C-alpha positions as CSV (number, residue, x, y, z in Angstrom):
1,M,-24.6,12.9,-51.9
2,T,-21.1,13.5,-50.5
3,K,-22.0,11.4,-47.5
4,I,-23.1,8.5,-49.7
5,L,-20.0,8.8,-51.8
6,A,-17.8,8.8,-48.7
7,L,-19.5,5.8,-47.1
8,S,-19.3,3.9,-50.4
9,S,-15.6,4.7,-50.6
10,I,-15.0,3.4,-47.0
11,A,-17.0,0.3,-47.8
12,L,-14.9,-0.4,-50.9
13,L,-11.6,0.2,-49.0
14,L,-12.7,-2.1,-46.1
15,G,-13.7,-4.8,-48.6
16,A,-10.4,-4.5,-50.3
17,C,-8.6,-5.0,-47.0
18,A,-10.6,-8.1,-46.0
19,Q,-8.7,-11.4,-46.2
20,V,-9.8,-13.8,-48.8
21,P,-10.4,-17.1,-47.2
22,S,-8.0,-19.9,-48.2
23,A,-9.0,-23.4,-49.1
24,A,-10.1,-25.2,-46.0
25,S,-7.8,-27.7,-44.4
26,P,-8.9,-31.3,-44.8
27,A,-10.7,-32.7,-41.8
28,L,-8.9,-35.0,-39.4
29,N,-10.7,-38.2,-40.2
30,T,-9.9,-41.7,-41.5
31,D,-10.7,-40.7,-45.1
32,T,-8.0,-37.9,-45.0
33,L,-5.5,-40.1,-43.2
34,V,-5.7,-43.0,-45.7
35,A,-5.6,-40.7,-48.7
36,Y,-1.9,-39.8,-48.1
37,E,1.4,-41.2,-47.3
38,W,2.7,-38.9,-44.5
39,Q,6.5,-38.1,-44.6
40,L,8.2,-36.7,-41.5
41,A,9.2,-33.1,-42.3
42,A,10.0,-31.7,-38.8
43,A,10.3,-32.9,-35.2
44,Q,10.7,-30.5,-32.3
45,T,10.5,-30.6,-28.6
46,A,8.0,-28.5,-26.7
47,D,10.6,-25.7,-26.4
48,G,11.2,-25.7,-30.2
49,Q,14.5,-27.7,-30.2
50,A,15.0,-30.2,-33.0
51,I,14.7,-33.8,-31.8
52,A,18.2,-35.2,-32.6
53,D,17.2,-38.9,-32.5
54,L,14.5,-38.2,-35.2
55,A,17.0,-36.5,-37.6
56,P,17.7,-39.7,-39.5
57,G,14.0,-40.0,-40.1
58,L,14.1,-36.7,-42.0
59,E,17.0,-37.9,-44.1
60,R,15.6,-41.5,-44.8
61,R,12.0,-40.4,-45.5
62,L,10.4,-41.8,-42.4
63,R,6.8,-42.2,-43.3
64,V,3.4,-43.3,-41.9
65,R,0.7,-44.9,-43.9
66,F,-2.8,-45.4,-42.5
67,D,-5.5,-47.9,-43.6
68,A,-9.0,-48.1,-42.1
69,Q,-7.9,-49.3,-38.7
70,S,-4.1,-49.5,-38.6
71,L,-1.0,-47.5,-39.2
72,H,2.4,-48.6,-40.6
73,V,5.7,-46.7,-40.1
74,R,8.6,-47.3,-42.4
75,G,11.9,-45.7,-43.1
76,G,13.8,-46.4,-39.9
77,C,15.5,-49.7,-39.1
78,N,12.3,-51.6,-38.2
79,A,8.8,-51.4,-39.5
80,L,6.3,-50.3,-36.8
81,F,2.6,-51.0,-36.9
82,G,-0.4,-50.8,-34.7
83,A,-4.0,-49.8,-34.4
84,Y,-5.5,-46.3,-34.3
85,A,-8.8,-44.5,-33.8
86,V,-9.7,-40.9,-34.7
87,A,-11.3,-38.8,-32.0
88,P,-12.0,-35.0,-32.2
89,G,-8.6,-33.4,-32.3
90,S,-6.6,-36.5,-31.5
91,L,-5.5,-40.0,-32.5
92,Q,-5.7,-42.9,-30.1
93,L,-2.8,-45.2,-30.9
94,R,-2.9,-48.8,-29.6
95,G,-0.6,-51.8,-29.7
96,L,2.3,-50.4,-31.5
97,A,4.7,-53.2,-32.3
98,S,7.8,-53.6,-34.5
99,T,10.0,-56.0,-36.4
100,M,13.2,-56.8,-34.4
101,K,16.1,-56.3,-36.8
102,A,19.4,-55.1,-35.5
103,C,20.7,-51.9,-37.2
104,P,23.3,-49.2,-36.7
105,A,22.8,-47.3,-33.5
106,P,21.4,-44.1,-35.1
107,L,18.6,-46.1,-36.7
108,M,17.9,-48.0,-33.5
109,R,17.6,-44.7,-31.7
110,L,15.3,-43.4,-34.5
111,D,13.0,-46.4,-34.0
112,Q,13.0,-45.9,-30.2
113,A,12.2,-42.1,-30.6
114,V,9.3,-42.8,-33.0
115,S,7.9,-45.5,-30.7
116,A,8.1,-43.3,-27.7
117,R,6.2,-40.5,-29.4
118,L,3.6,-42.6,-31.3
119,K,1.8,-44.1,-28.3
120,D,-1.4,-43.7,-26.5
121,K,-3.2,-40.5,-27.3
122,V,-1.6,-37.7,-29.4
123,S,-3.2,-34.4,-30.3
124,A,-3.7,-34.3,-34.0
125,R,-4.7,-31.8,-36.7
126,V,-4.4,-31.4,-40.4
127,Q,-3.4,-28.0,-41.8
128,G,-2.8,-26.7,-45.2
129,S,-4.6,-28.1,-48.2
130,A,-4.4,-30.6,-51.0
131,P,-2.3,-31.8,-52.6
132,N,0.2,-31.7,-49.7
133,P,-1.6,-31.1,-46.3
134,V,0.4,-31.3,-43.1
135,L,-0.5,-33.7,-40.3
136,V,0.6,-32.2,-37.0
137,L,0.9,-34.6,-34.1
138,T,1.7,-33.3,-30.6
139,T,2.6,-35.7,-27.8
140,V,1.5,-35.4,-24.2
141,D,5.0,-34.0,-23.5
142,G,4.6,-31.3,-26.1
143,D,6.8,-32.7,-28.8
144,V,5.6,-31.8,-32.3
145,L,5.9,-34.0,-35.3
146,Q,4.9,-32.6,-38.7
147,W,4.2,-35.0,-41.5
148,I,3.7,-33.8,-45.1
149,G,1.0,-35.7,-47.0
150,E,1.8,-37.1,-50.4
151,P,-1.4,-38.3,-52.2
152,I,-1.7,-42.0,-52.7
153,P,-2.8,-42.9,-56.3
154,R,-6.1,-44.7,-56.3
């Protein structure tokens, strides 16, 4: 009886120490991308340094919006737009173009910094959970852009 009681106590203690699974992160797919407007929250180089040219994007609410086949970036000087496709763990970005307004130098550098990072194939994942998941994009050079999702009313 003592052995059964001891084993039961150990089982209860181990059960109490187990982690409770959190809500699953939304999948990286078109449905998730189009459900949110994604606001830039952080931008770092591969070695963890802030990307200075993207700092105005944090202040001005640089944001990306996806529809079924295209993406639109607003909040810098010019609007950027292009096509995208979702692949496992990545986004394939194609044909990114922009309007051609002239703006103060910091905003022009912001546009250039965004364009330089949102091109070709970027590693992508969604972490966290609704209502504000985080879209994490990592460039081939290792720069990491984190975008907080804000639900789009439907």
